[in-house]
C-alpha positions in Angstrom: -9.7 -46.9 59.0 -6.1 -47.3 57.9 -5.5 -46.3 54.3 -4.0 -49.7 53.6 -6.7 -51.7 55.2 -8.7 -54.3 53.3 -12.2 -52.9 52.7 -15.0 -55.0 51.3 -17.8 -53.0 49.7 -20.7 -55.5 49.2 -23.0 -54.3 46.3 -20.3 -52.1 44.7 -22.1 -52.0 41.3 -25.3 -50.6 42.7 -26.0 -46.9 43.3 -25.0 -46.9 47.0 -22.1 -49.2 46.7 -20.6 -47.5 43.7 -20.8 -44.1 45.5 -19.0 -45.6 48.6 -16.3 -46.9 46.3 -15.9 -43.5 44.6 -15.7 -41.8 48.0 -13.2 -44.2 49.5 -10.9 -43.9 46.4 -11.1 -40.1 46.5 -10.0 -40.3 50.2 -7.0 -42.5 49.5 -8.3 -45.9 50.3 -7.0 -48.2 47.5 -7.1 -51.7 49.0 -10.7 -52.4 48.1 -12.2 -55.8 47.8 -14.9 -55.8 45.1 -16.9 -58.8 43.7 -19.8 -58.8 41.2 -22.8 -60.9 42.0 -21.6 -63.4 39.4 -18.3 -63.7 41.1 -19.8 -64.0 44.6 -23.5 -64.8 45.2 -24.2 -63.4 48.7 -27.3 -65.6 48.9 -25.0 -68.6 49.0 -23.6 -69.2 52.4 -20.8 -71.5 51.2 -19.5 -68.8 48.7 -19.6 -66.0 51.3 -17.8 -68.1 53.9 -15.1 -69.1 51.4 -14.6 -65.4 50.4 -14.2 -64.1 53.9 -12.0 -67.0 55.0 -9.7 -66.3 52.0 -9.7 -62.5 51.9 -10.1 -61.6 55.6 -11.4 -58.0 55.1 -10.7 -55.6 57.9 -13.8 -53.4 57.2 -17.1 -54.1 55.5 -19.7 -51.8 54.0 -22.8 -53.9 53.5 -24.6 -52.0 50.7 -25.9 -55.1 48.8 -29.7 -55.5 48.7 -32.6 -56.5 46.6 -34.5 -53.2 46.2 -37.5 -51.8 44.4 -40.4 -49.4 44.6 -44.0 -49.9 45.8 -45.0 -52.2 42.9 -42.0 -54.5 43.3 -42.4 -54.7 47.1 -46.1 -55.3 46.9 -46.0 -58.0 44.2 -42.9 -60.0 45.5 -42.8 -59.7 49.3 -41.5 -63.2 49.8 -38.6 -62.6 47.4 -37.7 -59.3 49.0 -37.7 -60.8 52.5 -35.8 -63.9 51.7 -33.1 -62.5 49.5 -32.4 -59.5 51.7 -32.4 -61.5 54.9 -30.2 -64.3 53.7 -27.6 -62.2 52.0 -27.2 -59.8 55.0 -27.0 -62.7 57.5 -24.4 -64.5 55.4 -22.2 -61.4 55.2 -22.5 -60.2 58.8 -22.0 -63.7 60.2 -18.9 -64.4 58.1 -17.5 -61.0 59.0 -17.8 -62.0 62.7 -16.3 -65.4 62.2 -13.3 -63.9 60.4 -12.6 -61.2 63.0 -13.6 -58.2 60.8 -12.6 -55.0 62.7 -15.8 -53.1 61.8 -18.9 -53.5 59.7 -21.5 -51.0 58.5 -25.0 -52.2 57.7 -27.1 -50.0 55.5 -30.8 -50.2 56.1 -33.7 -48.0 55.0 -36.0 -45.5 56.6 -38.9 -47.9 55.9 -37.9 -49.8 59.0 -39.7 -47.2 61.0 -43.5 -47.5 61.8 -46.0 -46.2 59.2 -47.4 -43.7 61.7 -44.1 -42.9 63.4 -43.6 -39.4 65.0 -42.3 -36.9 62.6 -39.4 -36.3 62.2 -38.6 -40.0 62.9 -36.1 -40.5 65.7 -33.9 -43.6 65.9 -35.7 -44.5 69.1 -39.1 -45.1 67.4 -38.0 -48.4 65.9 -40.4 -51.3 66.6 -42.9 -49.1 68.5 -45.9 -49.7 66.1 -47.0 -51.3 62.8 -44.9 -51.0 59.6 -46.1 -49.7 56.2 -47.8 -52.7 54.6 -46.5 -52.0 51.0 -42.9 -52.6 52.0 -43.2 -54.6 55.3 -41.3 -57.6 54.0 -38.3 -55.5 53.0 -38.4 -53.6 56.3 -38.5 -56.8 58.4 -35.4 -58.0 56.6 -33.6 -54.8 57.3 -34.6 -54.7 60.9 -33.3 -58.3 61.3 -29.9 -57.2 59.9 -29.5 -54.2 62.2 -30.6 -56.3 65.2 -28.1 -59.0 64.4 -25.4 -56.4 64.4 -26.6 -55.1 67.7 -26.7 -58.6 69.2 -23.2 -59.4 68.0 -22.0 -56.3 69.7 -23.6 -57.2 72.9 -22.7 -60.8 73.0 -19.2 -60.8 71.4 -18.0 -57.1 71.7 -17.9 -56.5 67.9 -17.9 -53.0 66.5 -20.8 -53.3 64.0 -22.9 -50.2 63.2 -26.0 -49.6 61.2 -27.2 -46.5 59.3 -30.7 -45.7 58.0 -30.6 -43.6 54.9 -33.6 -41.7 53.7 -34.8 -41.9 50.0 -31.7 -41.9 47.9 -31.0 -40.8 44.3 -28.0 -40.1 42.1 -25.6 -41.6 39.5 -26.0 -45.3 38.7 -29.6 -45.4 39.9 -32.2 -47.9 38.6 -34.6 -46.4 36.0 -36.7 -49.5 35.3 -40.3 -48.4 34.5 -41.9 -50.8 37.0 -39.2 -51.6 39.6 -37.5 -48.2 40.4 -38.0 -45.7 43.2 -40.0 -42.6 42.7 -37.3 -40.1 41.7 -35.5 -42.1 39.0 -39.0 -43.3 37.8 -40.0 -39.6 37.3 -36.7 -38.8 35.5 -37.3 -41.6 33.0 -41.0 -40.8 32.6 -40.5 -37.1 32.0 -37.5 -37.6 29.7 -39.5 -40.0 27.5 -42.5 -37.7 27.6 -40.3 -34.8 26.4 -38.7 -36.9 23.7 -42.0 -38.1 22.4 -43.7 -34.7 22.6 -46.4 -36.0 25.0 -48.9 -33.3 26.1 -49.5 -34.9 29.5 -48.0 -37.3 32.0 -50.0 -39.3 34.6 -48.3 -40.0 38.0 -49.3 -42.5 40.7 -51.3 -41.4 43.7 -52.4 -38.0 44.9 -49.1 -36.3 45.1 -49.6 -35.3 48.7 -47.2 -37.6 50.6 -44.1 -35.9 52.0 -40.7 -37.3 51.2 -37.0 -36.5 52.0 -34.2 -37.1 49.5 -30.5 -37.5 49.9 -28.0 -37.4 47.0 -26.1 -40.7 47.0 -22.6 -39.1 47.0 -23.5 -37.2 50.2 -24.6 -40.6 51.6 -21.3 -42.2 50.8 -19.4 -39.3 52.4 -21.6 -39.8 55.6 -21.0 -43.5 55.6 -17.2 -43.2 55.5 -17.3 -40.4 58.1 -19.4 -42.6 60.5 -17.2 -45.6 59.9 -14.3 -43.5 61.1 -16.1 -41.6 63.9 -19.0 -43.6 65.3 -19.5 -46.8 67.4 -22.7 -47.8 69.1 -25.7 -50.1 69.1 -28.3 -47.5 68.1 -28.7 -46.9 64.4 -27.9 -43.5 62.9 -30.4 -41.7 60.5 -28.8 -40.4 57.3 -30.8 -37.6 55.6 -31.1 -33.9 55.0 -33.9 -33.1 57.5 -35.8 -31.4 54.6 -39.0 -32.7 52.9 -41.3 -31.8 50.0 -44.5 -33.3 48.6 -44.4 -35.8 45.7 -46.2 -33.2 43.7 -43.5 -30.6 44.3 -40.8 -33.2 43.5 -42.6 -34.1 40.3 -42.7 -30.4 39.2 -39.1 -30.0 40.1 -38.0 -33.0 38.0 -40.1 -31.8 35.1 -38.4 -28.4 35.4 -34.9 -29.9 35.4 -35.7 -32.1 32.4 -37.5 -29.3 30.5 -40.9 -31.0 30.2 -43.7 -28.4 29.8 -46.8 -30.5 29.4 -49.6 -31.2 31.9 -49.1 -33.4 35.0 -52.1 -35.5 36.1 -52.6 -37.8 39.1 -54.1 -41.3 39.3 -55.6 -41.4 42.8 -56.5 -45.0 42.4 -52.8 -45.9 42.8 -51.3 -46.2 46.2 -49.5 -43.3 47.9 -47.5 -45.3 50.4 -46.6 -43.8 53.8 -48.1 -40.3 54.2 -44.9 -38.8 55.5 -41.3 -40.0 56.0 -38.9 -37.4 57.4 -35.9 -38.6 59.4 -34.7 -36.8 62.6 -31.1 -36.2 61.7 -30.1 -34.4 64.9 -28.0 -37.3 66.0 -26.1 -37.2 62.7 -25.5 -33.5 63.0 -24.3 -33.8 66.6 -21.8 -36.3 65.3 -20.5 -33.6 63.0 -21.9 -34.3 59.5 -24.2 -32.3 57.3 -25.4 -32.8 53.7 -24.0 -30.7 50.9 -26.1 -31.2 47.7 -29.4 -29.4 47.4 -32.2 -31.3 45.6 -32.4 -29.4 42.4 -28.7 -29.6 41.8 -28.7 -33.3 42.7 -31.5 -34.0 40.2 -29.6 -32.1 37.5 -26.5 -34.3 38.2 -28.6 -37.4 38.2 -30.2 -36.5 34.9 -26.8 -35.9 33.4 -25.8 -39.4 34.5 -29.0 -40.8 33.0 -28.3 -39.1 29.6 -24.6 -40.3 29.6 -25.6 -44.0 29.6 -28.6 -44.9 27.4 -28.5 -48.5 28.5 -29.2 -47.3 32.1 -32.9 -46.9 31.2 -33.1 -50.6 30.4 -32.5 -51.6 34.0 
């Protein structure tokens, strides 16, 4: 990417989009196109088409999405499917119509089958059934990456897709019911510490295995791949390391300084038993993560403390 190129980061106020903006600016890219959801509703085809026709971005990072944890995905599958599918189709289609040089579509590791081989290679996509608790979100993301693939095949575009593992970091969503596991734990243990609670109850059994990538590392990988990768097959973005939810919970409690008892409510869903990405392709392309989990949690907790209003989201 040329330093002077017009680069549109869709979803720049979210955790992923804001990290990509920080990374681009640090690397000398200053001609960034940024629009809030109030300024540009990506669910509205007319607004998206008008924006692309006027601005003609050279490059697009499609990081905008409706996201949430197990509860949000389970309770509102129609909303998750519709909003994600329509916004991504609007952006990708308008990018193609306006001769965008390159586009990156950000998906999620939930696109892979529930019982996929572990670690999950890119090639296991669509080989068996998805995890039911986030099937709607996964189907929307699969549609986005497939549309990029089909445009490449039919029209010779250079649109790539990346599949991040579980992400965390600055500007995360800490809503008590609609956040992902790590930010939810940060808020829960912070409040337990502040209120002097003797015990905290967490969902599930604590046995599922998960992988986590610090969002600033993700952003670095995205810019790196935008500059160094072209191809129809998606690229997994992760660390290649995993730990149990129980171990994660204990690590978050340690960083925050909560010393009470941790209990588990086995009546609540665990989700997928294991989700570890095969990152060998990413490493062959020359990229490797930098931030270890404990350090990343510490940085994320500092961000949480620096903005009290963050917890209201």
